[in-house]
N, C-alpha and C positions, 0 to 999 in steps of 0.2 A: 190631840189624843182621842177625844170623843169621836171626832169625824173619822179617824182611822178605824176605830172599833166598829162604828156604824157601817162603814164601807165593807169591812170584813164580813159582818153579819149579812149584809145584802148580797154578797157574792156567794155565800154558802148555798142557798137554794139554787142559784144558777149553776154552781159546780155540780151539785147532785143531779140537776136536770140534764147537764151535758154528759155526765158519766152514764146516766140511765140511757140517753140517746146512743151513746157508744155501745153499750151492751146490746141494746135493741138492734143497732146497725150490724154488729157482728153476728147476732143470732139470725137476722134476715139474710145476711151475706152467706153464712154457713148453710142455711136452708136452701138458698138459690143454687149454691154449688152442689149440694147433695141432690137437688132436683135434677140438675143438668146431668150429673153422673148417673142417676137412675134412668133418665130418658135415654142416655147413650147406651146403657147396659141393656135396656129392654129392646132397643132397635138394633143391637149388634147383630142379631141373627137375621136381620132383614136388610143387611147392607147390599144384597144382590138385587133389591127391588129398586128399579130406576126412579120411581116416584118419590121414594124416601131418601135417595141419595143426597140431595141438596140439604134436607133437613138434618140428617145425621152429621153431614160435613159442617154445617153451621154450628150445631151443638158442640161437636168435637173442637173445632177451631176456637170458638168463644170460650169454652171451658179451659182449653190449654192456656189461653192468655190470662184468664183469671187466676188459675193455679200458679202460673209462673210469676205473676205480678204481686199477688196478695202478700206473700211473706216479706217482700222488699218494701211494700208500703207500710206494713206494721213496723218493720225495722226503721224506716224513715220517720215515722211518727215517734218512736221511742227515742231516736237520736235528737229529733226536734225538741222533745220534752227535756232531754238532758241540756241541750243548748239554752232553752228558755228558762228552766227553773233550777238547774243544778250547777251550772257554771257561775262563777262570781260575776257580779254586774260589771259590764265593760271589759271582760277578759278578752274577748275576741277583738274588740276595738283597739285595745292596747297593743296587741301583737301585730296589727296590720300597719303597713306604711301609710303615711299621710297623703302622698300624691295619689289623686284618684285613679289614674291609669295604672299605677303600680299596685294599688289596693286590689283593683279588678284582676290584674294578672296573678296576684297571690291567691285571691278567692277562686280563680278558675282552676287552681291546683288543689283545692280542698278535697277533691275526689280521691287523691292519693291516700289521704288519711281516713276518708270516709267512703270506702268502696261499696257504695249502695247502687243498685240498678236505677235506671232513669226514673222509673215510676215512684221509687222510694224517695228520690231527691225532691219531689214536689212538696210533701209536708215538711222536709227539712228546710227547704227554701222559705217556706212560710214562717218557720220558727226564726230564721235569720232576719227576715224583715221585722218581725215582732221584737227582735233584739236590737233593732236600730239600723240594719242594713238598708241601703236604698233599693228601690225596685230594680234599677239597672244592675246593681251588684248581685242581686238574687238571680236575675235572668242570666247573667254571666256565668254564675255557679251552675245553674240548671243545665245550660247548653254544654258546658265543658266537662262537668264531673263524670257523666256516663262514659266519655272516651278517655279522659285522663285520670284513670284509676288503675291500680296494678293488676286487677283481675282481667279487665278488658285488654290491657297491653300484653299480658302473658298469653291469654288465649289467642289473640291475633298473631303473635309471634309463633305460637305452636301450630297455627293453621297455615300461615303463609311464610314464616321465616322472614328473610330479607328480599324475597322475590318481588321484582317490579316496583319496589319502593312502596308497597301497599301499607306496611306498618308505619313508616316514617310519614307518608302522606296523611294517614288517619290522625296521627298524634299532632303533627304540625297544623294540619288543616283544622282539626277540632279546637285547638288553642286559639288560632288566629280568628276563626269565624266567631267564636264566643266573645272574644275581646272586642272585635269590630262591632258586634251587635250591642254589647254592653256600652261601648262608647256612644253609639248612636242614641240609645235610650237615655244615657246620662245627660244628653243635651236637652231633654224635655223640660220645658219651663215649669210644669206642675207634675212632679214625679208621682204624687199620690193618685193622679188621674189614670195612671197605668194600671191601677189595681181596681178590682170590682168594688162597687160601693159597700157591699157587706164586709169584705175583708179590710177595706180602708177604715171602716168604722171600728172594726176589731182592733186595728193597729192604733187608732186614736185612743180607744179605751185603755189599751195596754200601756200606751205612753203616759197616760194619767195615773193609772193604778197598778201597773204591772209589777212593781217591786214590793207591793204590800203583802204578797203571799210568800215572801222569802224569809220571814223573820223566825221561823221554826221549822224543824224537820217535818212535824205533822202537817203544818200548813202547806209545805212544798209537796208532800205526798197527795194532799187533797187537791191542790192545784194541778198536779201532774194527772191525776185521774180525770179532773175536769177537761183538761186539754186533750187527753187521749179520747174521751167520749166525743168531744166536739170535732176533732180531726177525723176519727173513723166515720162519724155520721156524715162528714163532708166528702171524704175521699172515696169510700166504698161505693156509693151510688154512681159517682163519676167513672170508677173503674168498670162497673158492670155495663154502663152505657157504652163506654169506649170499646170494651171487649166485644160487645154484641155488634157494634158498627164494623169493627175490624173483621169479625167472623163473616158478616154478611157480605162485605166487599170481597173478601177472599173467595167466597163461593161464587160470586158473580163475575170475577175476573178469570179469564182462561190463562193458565200458566203455559199452555202450548203456544199461545200467541206471543207471550213474553219471550220465550226461549228462541222463537224464530227470528227475533229481532236483535239477538245477543251479539252478533258479529259486526254490527254497524258501529263505527267509532262514536257517532252522536247518539243514535237510538239506544245503544247499549247502556249509555249513561242514563238516559231518560227512563228507560224501562226499570232498571234496578233502583233508581231513586224512587220511582212510584212503588215498586215492590216493598222497599224499606219503609215507606210511609204507611203502607197498607197492612203489612203482616204484624207489625208491632211486637217484634221479638226482642227479648232482653239483650242489652248491649254486652253482657258478660259471656254470652254464648253465640251471638250473631256471626262471629268469624267462622265458626264451624258450619253454620248454615250457608254462608256465602262460599265456603270452600267447594260446595257441590256445583257452583257455577263456573269454576275454573275450567278452561277448555271450551266453554260455551260463550262466555261473555269476556270482553276485553278487560284488562286490569283497571282501567278508569271507571268502568261501570261498577266493579266490585268496590272500589274506593268510595264512590258516590253513595253506594248502598250502606257502607260502614260508617259514613259521616251523617247522612240524612237521617237514617232510622233512629239512632240513639238521641239525636237532638230534637227531632220533631216527628211524630207519627200520630196516627188516629187516636190511640189510647192516650198519649201524652197530651194532645189537645184537650180531650175531655177532662183530664186531671188538672191541667193548667188553667182551665176555664173557671175553676174554683177560686183562682187567685188574681188573674189578669183579665183585662177586658178582651172582647172579641177583636177589636181593632188592633190591639197589641199582638195578639196571636196571629192575625192575618199578616201583619208586617214581619213577625219573626219567621213564619212559614215561608213567605216570599224570599226574604233575604237568605235563609238557610238553603232554600232550593236553588237559587241562583248561584250561591257560593259553592254548594256541592257539585252543581253542573259544571261550573268553571274548573273546579279542582279535578273532576273526572276527565274532562277534555284535556287538561294539561297533562295528566298521567298518561292518557292514551297517545298523545303527541310524542311524549318522551319514550314511551314503551315501543 
């Protein structure tokens, strides 16, 4: 009892520090967004100046990614807090099947109940790992949830209907690719090595003391504030870096070049895969963006875009780097790219 009380007292300053970091992170984040908006507003009247064109484009593109992603990241953090501190201990484990492959299949469908955009799924996946999910299960969730959620499915249907099997290929392809990658990582002999050292240490600490914060509502609120602070201070810098990289790449890549390659059955797939990786658009609306390529690109290219982008893109790599090692992210990117390419070629052959 005495050790429990001592541990609680030790964690209080840590919780306050984490909460303070979260407030500071949100303040800095809001300041950066307002600064970008101010820069874009001040340069709006100078858009016809060739020298300033790339700068204003970079600010606009980076800002759009930040504004689009930030609400989903905050929502993902809040859902992660619910999973970590407000669900009964072991609740998720009890409702999942025991067979590992069937567990991952069910986990890949979590997006149906938690329709958060892909960037918001990263903090949620972190919360699942802290709750006892394996790294392979969290990766399966991360890759499948952006595609297998009702908002994405409805918007894809509204954009394409049943034309060329684009909707079916996206849903089936997303499910299969996520579960194949989850299976591959489940074979790793040391699952904790898939995580960054800092997050692995957090998981180890949580495994030892994680349930000590749940004895009262007050302590749960305190722990929730601590987790919100820690997650925002981790996620927001990654979001800003990823958004800036995505904006810079978009400014540097000529879209005219991309569209000239759109009618080739192989190059059209490669081009739209690359575009999906670069532009980092939210999975909930990317179908309407891809709709503009109908008539220019073959259906397989559009499918590759709709599968590649939600699973792995520049912004997601920056966010996922807070949780998984660079080697893991390199393997995920390679497997997703090869799978999306194969899927796109198959659709083109059928179409």
